[in-house]
C-alpha positions as CSV (number, residue, x, y, z in Angstrom):
1,X,42.8,-44.4,-52.8
2,X,44.8,-47.4,-51.7
3,X,47.9,-47.4,-49.5
4,X,50.8,-49.8,-49.9
5,X,52.5,-51.1,-46.7
6,X,55.4,-53.5,-46.7
7,X,56.6,-55.0,-43.4
8,X,59.5,-57.4,-43.0
9,X,59.2,-60.3,-40.6
10,X,61.9,-62.7,-39.4
11,X,60.1,-65.8,-40.8
12,X,57.5,-66.6,-43.4
13,X,55.3,-68.2,-40.7
14,X,55.2,-64.9,-38.8
15,X,54.2,-63.0,-42.0
16,X,51.5,-65.6,-42.7
17,X,50.2,-65.2,-39.2
18,X,49.9,-61.4,-39.7
19,X,48.2,-61.9,-43.1
20,X,45.7,-64.3,-41.5
21,X,45.0,-61.8,-38.8
22,X,44.4,-59.0,-41.3
23,X,41.9,-61.3,-43.2
24,X,40.1,-61.8,-39.9
25,X,40.1,-58.0,-39.3
26,X,38.6,-57.6,-42.8
27,X,35.8,-59.9,-41.7
28,X,35.2,-57.6,-38.8
29,X,35.0,-54.6,-41.3
30,X,38.0,-52.9,-39.7
31,X,40.1,-53.1,-42.9
32,X,39.5,-53.6,-46.6
33,X,42.4,-55.4,-48.4
34,X,43.1,-55.0,-52.1
35,X,45.9,-57.6,-51.9
36,X,48.1,-59.2,-49.4
37,X,51.2,-61.1,-50.7
38,X,54.2,-62.6,-48.8
39,X,57.6,-62.5,-50.5
40,X,60.4,-64.7,-49.3
41,X,64.0,-64.9,-50.4
42,X,65.7,-68.3,-50.6
43,X,69.4,-68.8,-49.7
44,X,70.1,-68.9,-53.4
45,X,68.6,-65.4,-53.7
46,X,65.5,-66.5,-55.6
47,X,62.3,-64.5,-54.7
48,X,59.1,-66.5,-54.1
49,X,55.7,-64.8,-54.0
50,X,52.9,-66.3,-51.9
51,X,49.7,-64.8,-53.3
52,X,46.5,-64.6,-51.4
53,X,44.5,-65.8,-54.4
54,X,45.9,-68.1,-57.1
55,X,45.0,-66.5,-60.4
56,X,46.0,-69.7,-62.2
57,X,43.6,-71.9,-60.3
58,X,40.8,-69.3,-60.6
59,X,41.4,-69.1,-64.3
60,X,41.3,-72.9,-64.7
61,X,38.0,-73.2,-62.8
62,X,36.4,-70.4,-64.8
63,X,37.8,-71.8,-68.1
64,X,36.7,-75.3,-67.4
65,X,33.1,-74.1,-66.7
66,X,33.0,-72.1,-69.9
67,X,34.7,-74.9,-71.9
68,X,32.2,-77.4,-70.6
69,X,29.3,-75.1,-71.6
70,X,30.7,-74.6,-75.1
71,X,31.5,-78.3,-75.3
72,X,27.9,-79.2,-74.5
73,X,26.8,-77.0,-77.4
74,X,29.1,-78.9,-79.8
75,X,28.3,-82.3,-78.2
76,X,31.8,-82.9,-76.7
77,X,31.8,-81.6,-73.1
78,X,35.0,-83.4,-72.0
79,X,37.2,-81.8,-74.7
80,X,35.5,-78.5,-74.1
81,X,36.2,-78.6,-70.4
82,X,39.8,-79.7,-70.9
83,X,40.5,-77.0,-73.4
84,X,38.7,-74.4,-71.3
85,X,40.6,-75.3,-68.2
86,X,44.0,-75.2,-70.0
87,X,43.3,-71.8,-71.6
88,X,41.8,-70.4,-68.3
89,X,44.9,-71.6,-66.4
90,X,47.2,-70.0,-69.0
91,X,45.2,-66.7,-68.9
92,X,45.2,-66.7,-65.1
93,X,48.9,-67.3,-64.9
94,X,49.6,-64.3,-67.2
95,X,47.2,-62.0,-65.3
96,X,48.6,-59.8,-62.6
97,X,46.0,-58.6,-60.1
98,X,46.6,-56.3,-57.2
99,X,50.3,-55.3,-56.4
100,X,52.6,-55.6,-59.4
101,X,54.7,-58.8,-59.2
102,X,57.8,-57.3,-60.6
103,X,57.7,-54.4,-58.1
104,X,57.4,-56.9,-55.2
105,X,60.3,-59.0,-56.5
106,X,62.5,-55.9,-56.9
107,X,61.7,-54.7,-53.4
108,X,62.0,-58.2,-51.8
109,X,65.5,-58.5,-53.2
110,X,66.6,-56.2,-50.4
111,X,65.5,-58.6,-47.6
112,X,67.8,-61.2,-46.0
113,X,67.4,-64.9,-46.9
114,X,64.8,-66.5,-44.6
115,X,63.0,-63.3,-43.9
116,X,59.6,-62.5,-45.3
117,X,58.1,-59.3,-46.6
118,X,54.3,-58.8,-46.2
119,X,53.0,-56.6,-49.0
120,X,49.5,-55.2,-48.1
121,X,47.4,-53.0,-50.3
122,X,45.0,-51.3,-48.0
123,X,41.8,-49.8,-49.5
124,X,40.5,-48.5,-46.2
125,X,40.9,-49.2,-42.5
126,X,40.2,-48.1,-39.0
127,X,43.8,-47.3,-38.4
128,X,43.9,-47.1,-34.6
129,X,42.2,-50.5,-34.1
130,X,44.1,-52.3,-36.8
131,X,47.4,-50.9,-35.6
132,X,46.7,-51.9,-32.0
133,X,45.9,-55.4,-33.2
134,X,49.0,-56.0,-35.4
135,X,51.6,-54.1,-33.3
136,X,52.1,-57.2,-31.1
137,X,53.6,-59.1,-34.1
138,X,56.5,-56.7,-34.5
139,X,58.2,-56.3,-37.8
140,X,60.1,-53.6,-39.6
141,X,58.5,-51.2,-42.1
142,X,60.3,-51.5,-45.5
143,X,58.2,-49.2,-47.5
144,X,54.8,-47.4,-47.4
145,X,52.8,-45.0,-49.4
146,X,51.4,-43.5,-46.2
147,X,52.1,-39.8,-45.4
148,X,55.1,-39.2,-43.0
149,X,53.1,-38.9,-39.8
150,X,51.1,-42.1,-40.4
151,X,54.2,-44.0,-41.4
152,X,56.0,-42.8,-38.2
153,X,53.1,-44.0,-36.0
154,X,53.2,-47.4,-37.7
155,X,57.0,-47.6,-37.3
156,X,56.8,-46.7,-33.6
157,X,54.0,-49.2,-32.9
158,X,55.9,-52.1,-34.5
159,X,59.1,-51.0,-32.8
160,X,57.6,-51.2,-29.3
161,X,57.1,-54.9,-29.7
162,X,60.5,-55.5,-31.3
163,X,62.4,-53.6,-28.5
């Protein structure tokens, strides 16, 4: 079962730095991420989501490949690739993978403009090592699906750096 952890940082750059570190920890097999998204709030109140993987781009690449293949069969590969890329990009833009976008936007509406919320969907982790590594970045826990004792340990570890 996956756990959701949402931590607020003072800047988008700091949230990106933590996300980058979590990806490095994943390469060391200390954590398995289902998704990691940074949400920011502009001064106008608009919420922007910075996804780890662009589903639109992935859809366009996949669609252009299949369109090219089908286009070769019908002796018109360029049109096939163009139509495939367009339909793949549209399909990718409409697809929601990982954490629900509407949920992230609703929760990120509570942060101050300029701050960034890092949404992490954790499939598994070696909690003590990961926590020790990211506690130096600080941050404030906004929401988690962890049990109360684990959430308290997380809050205290992040608070030590902030204090």
